[in-house]
C-alpha positions as CSV (number, residue, x, y, z in Angstrom):
1,M,0.1,0.1,0.0
2,G,1.2,3.5,-0.8
3,E,1.8,6.1,1.9
4,S,-1.8,7.9,0.7
5,G,-3.6,4.1,1.6
6,I,-4.2,3.6,-2.0
7,N,-3.0,0.3,-3.6
8,F,-0.7,0.7,-6.6
9,L,-0.8,-2.3,-9.1
10,L,2.3,-2.3,-11.4
11,L,1.0,-3.3,-14.7
12,P,3.4,-3.9,-17.5
13,I,3.6,-1.0,-19.9
14,P,2.5,-1.9,-23.6
15,M,5.4,-1.1,-25.8
16,A,4.1,1.1,-28.6
17,M,3.4,-0.1,-31.9
18,I,5.5,0.8,-34.8
19,N,3.5,2.4,-37.5
20,L,5.8,3.9,-40.2
21,L,4.6,5.9,-42.9
22,G,6.1,7.7,-46.0
23,E,8.0,7.3,-49.2
24,Y,11.5,9.4,-49.3
25,D,14.1,9.7,-52.0
26,C,17.7,9.0,-51.0
27,K,20.9,8.2,-52.4
28,L,23.5,5.5,-51.4
29,D,26.9,7.0,-51.1
30,S,30.1,5.3,-52.5
31,K,30.4,2.9,-49.7
32,G,27.1,1.5,-49.5
33,R,25.7,3.8,-46.7
34,L,22.3,5.2,-46.6
35,A,21.5,8.3,-44.9
36,M,18.1,7.6,-42.9
37,P,15.4,10.1,-44.0
38,S,14.1,12.8,-41.3
39,G,10.9,11.9,-41.6
40,I,11.8,8.2,-40.6
41,K,13.8,9.4,-37.7
42,R,11.4,11.3,-36.5
43,Q,9.1,8.3,-36.4
44,L,11.7,6.1,-34.6
45,E,13.3,8.2,-32.3
46,E,12.9,6.0,-29.4
47,H,14.3,2.8,-31.4
48,F,17.2,4.2,-32.8
49,H,19.5,3.1,-30.4
50,K,18.2,-0.8,-30.0
51,G,19.6,-1.2,-33.8
52,F,17.9,-2.8,-36.8
53,V,17.9,-6.1,-38.8
54,V,18.2,-5.7,-42.8
55,N,17.0,-8.8,-44.8
56,R,15.8,-9.7,-48.2
57,D,11.9,-9.3,-48.8
58,I,10.2,-12.5,-49.4
59,F,8.0,-11.4,-52.4
60,E,10.0,-8.6,-53.9
61,K,13.3,-7.5,-55.0
62,C,13.8,-5.3,-52.2
63,L,15.2,-5.0,-48.8
64,V,13.3,-4.7,-45.2
65,L,15.1,-3.2,-42.6
66,Y,13.4,-4.1,-39.2
67,P,13.4,-2.0,-35.8
68,N,15.4,-4.5,-33.7
69,E,12.2,-5.0,-31.3
70,E,10.1,-6.1,-34.7
71,W,12.7,-8.6,-35.9
72,E,12.6,-10.3,-32.4
73,K,8.7,-10.6,-32.9
74,V,9.5,-12.0,-36.5
75,S,12.1,-14.2,-34.8
76,G,9.6,-15.4,-31.9
77,Q,7.4,-16.4,-34.9
78,L,10.1,-18.5,-36.6
79,S,11.1,-20.2,-33.2
80,K,7.5,-21.5,-32.9
81,L,8.2,-23.9,-36.0
82,N,9.2,-27.3,-35.5
83,R,12.4,-27.6,-37.4
84,F,12.4,-31.3,-37.8
85,V,9.8,-30.6,-40.4
86,K,11.7,-30.1,-43.7
87,K,9.8,-27.2,-45.1
88,N,9.9,-25.4,-41.9
89,A,13.6,-25.6,-41.7
90,L,13.8,-24.7,-45.4
91,F,11.8,-21.8,-44.5
92,I,13.7,-20.6,-41.7
93,R,17.2,-21.2,-43.5
94,R,16.0,-19.1,-46.6
95,F,14.3,-16.2,-44.7
96,N,17.2,-16.1,-42.1
97,N,20.1,-16.2,-44.7
98,G,21.4,-12.7,-45.3
99,A,19.8,-11.3,-42.3
100,T,22.4,-8.9,-40.8
101,P,22.1,-6.5,-37.7
102,V,22.8,-2.8,-38.7
103,S,23.0,0.1,-36.8
104,L,23.2,4.0,-37.4
105,D,26.5,5.9,-37.6
106,A,27.4,9.0,-36.1
107,S,26.3,10.7,-39.1
108,G,22.5,8.8,-39.0
109,R,23.8,6.4,-41.8
110,I,23.3,2.4,-42.2
111,L,25.8,0.8,-44.1
112,L,24.4,-2.0,-46.1
113,P,25.7,-5.2,-47.1
114,K,26.7,-5.8,-50.6
115,A,25.4,-9.1,-50.9
116,L,21.9,-7.6,-49.9
117,M,22.5,-4.4,-52.2
118,G,23.1,-6.8,-55.1
119,Y,19.9,-8.9,-54.6
120,A,17.8,-5.9,-54.5
121,E,19.9,-4.2,-57.4
122,L,20.2,-1.0,-55.3
123,K,22.0,1.8,-57.1
124,K,22.8,5.1,-56.3
125,E,18.9,6.0,-55.9
126,V,16.9,4.5,-53.3
127,K,13.0,4.8,-52.4
128,V,13.1,4.3,-48.5
129,C,9.3,3.7,-47.8
130,G,7.9,3.4,-44.2
131,N,5.5,0.0,-44.4
132,G,3.8,-0.6,-41.2
133,E,6.5,-2.2,-38.6
134,R,9.0,-2.2,-41.4
135,I,11.1,-0.1,-43.6
136,E,11.4,-1.0,-47.4
137,L,14.5,0.0,-49.6
138,W,13.9,-0.3,-53.1
139,D,16.0,0.6,-56.1
140,K,14.3,3.8,-57.5
141,D,13.7,2.3,-61.1
142,T,12.4,-1.1,-59.6
143,Y,10.0,0.8,-57.2
144,A,8.4,2.8,-60.0
145,K,8.0,-0.5,-62.1
146,M,6.4,-2.1,-59.0
147,L,4.3,0.9,-59.1
148,D,2.9,0.3,-62.7
149,D,2.7,-3.5,-62.4
150,D,-0.9,-4.1,-64.2
151,V,-2.9,-5.2,-60.6
152,D,-6.3,-3.9,-60.2
153,F,-5.9,-2.4,-57.1
154,G,-10.0,-2.3,-56.5
155,A,-10.4,-5.7,-56.8
156,L,-7.3,-6.7,-54.9
157,S,-8.6,-4.3,-51.7
158,E,-12.1,-6.1,-52.4
159,E,-10.3,-9.4,-52.3
160,V,-8.0,-8.8,-49.2
161,M,-10.1,-6.6,-47.3
162,G,-13.7,-7.2,-48.1
163,D,-14.4,-9.3,-45.1
164,V,-12.6,-7.7,-42.6
165,P,-15.0,-5.5,-40.2
166,P,-14.1,-2.1,-39.6
167,Q,-11.8,-1.1,-36.4
168,D,-14.1,0.0,-33.6
169,E,-13.8,3.4,-32.7
């Protein structure tokens, strides 16, 4: 009981959910370093000191930059898979291969691994896109082509989101 006679119940403080937004034009320097855009920096202020993990995207030719606590959530999901099931072991191996811890240097840049840069065909100009709990890194031309893909976005929206109930207010 506190001095005022009130019982204090200490509850765990929920971690703030990361919801990164924005699309930024950036440039890689000659050493493969990417200066993090100020719009992303502002959204991730409390997470920078914890570092990041960069990895290949599963479906697209881009890289994914996970704040460390988000990578830990993904790793937690992977750890629930039974590695004695061949397809699980294969998935875990393929997903984790290339995953690399990175951090910002004193100038706010991340050094991207050359092998991952080659996979995503990153050249000088890079699109940095906040996408929920992660950041996507795209070659500027590849990103433009992806946006131009012949996808009926209306039909896709209906198929994916049509049965999802609205969020309660």
